[in-house]
C-alpha positions as CSV (number, residue, x, y, z in Angstrom):
1,M,-41.5,49.1,-8.6
2,M,-42.8,46.6,-11.2
3,D,-45.9,44.5,-10.6
4,K,-45.5,40.8,-10.3
5,Q,-45.4,40.5,-14.2
6,K,-44.2,37.1,-15.4
7,T,-40.6,37.0,-16.9
8,Y,-38.3,34.9,-19.0
9,V,-35.0,34.8,-19.1
10,C,-31.9,33.7,-20.5
11,L,-29.6,31.6,-18.6
12,G,-26.6,32.3,-20.8
13,T,-24.0,34.7,-21.2
14,C,-26.4,37.7,-22.3
15,Q,-28.6,37.5,-19.5
16,A,-31.4,38.6,-21.1
17,V,-34.7,39.2,-19.4
18,I,-38.2,39.6,-21.5
19,T,-41.9,40.1,-20.4
20,Q,-44.8,37.6,-21.0
21,E,-46.3,39.8,-23.6
22,Q,-43.1,39.7,-25.7
23,Y,-42.5,35.8,-25.0
24,E,-46.2,35.6,-26.5
25,N,-45.4,37.6,-29.1
26,G,-42.6,35.0,-30.5
27,L,-39.7,36.1,-28.8
28,V,-39.3,32.5,-27.3
29,K,-35.6,31.9,-27.8
30,C,-32.4,33.6,-27.6
31,G,-30.9,35.2,-30.6
32,T,-28.0,36.9,-29.1
33,E,-24.7,36.4,-31.2
34,G,-22.1,35.0,-29.1
35,C,-24.4,33.8,-26.1
36,T,-23.9,30.7,-24.8
37,M,-27.3,30.0,-25.1
38,K,-28.3,31.5,-28.6
39,G,-30.7,29.3,-30.0
40,H,-32.1,28.3,-26.7
41,E,-35.9,28.8,-25.4
42,F,-36.0,31.4,-22.8
43,V,-37.2,29.9,-19.4
44,P,-39.8,31.4,-16.6
45,G,-37.0,33.3,-14.2
46,K,-36.0,36.5,-13.3
47,K,-32.9,38.5,-12.4
48,D,-31.7,37.6,-8.6
49,E,-31.4,41.0,-6.6
50,E,-28.5,39.8,-4.7
51,T,-26.5,38.4,-7.3
52,G,-27.5,40.1,-10.6
53,K,-27.6,36.7,-12.3
54,N,-30.7,35.3,-14.1
55,V,-32.3,32.5,-12.1
56,A,-35.1,30.5,-13.5
57,D,-38.3,30.1,-11.3
58,A,-38.1,26.2,-10.8
59,D,-34.5,27.2,-8.8
60,L,-36.4,29.9,-6.8
61,I,-39.5,27.5,-5.1
62,G,-38.2,26.6,-1.6
63,A,-35.7,29.8,-1.7
64,E,-38.0,32.3,-1.5
65,G,-41.4,30.3,-0.2
66,E,-43.0,31.7,-3.4
67,K,-44.8,30.0,-5.9
68,A,-44.7,30.4,-9.2
């Protein structure tokens, strides 16, 4: 299992998940052809284990009782 490394996600149809290192190295926007969020910035978040969909950290506060 991975450490609690911060990840960033695309909330569009591609559902990309990138690491904080990738984000800090300049990968800050979705570039996937055909994605509904292409050109939009990735947001701090993770893939929801129950639904398999990406969720923003802001949507998780209170839901799991953890702080980003």
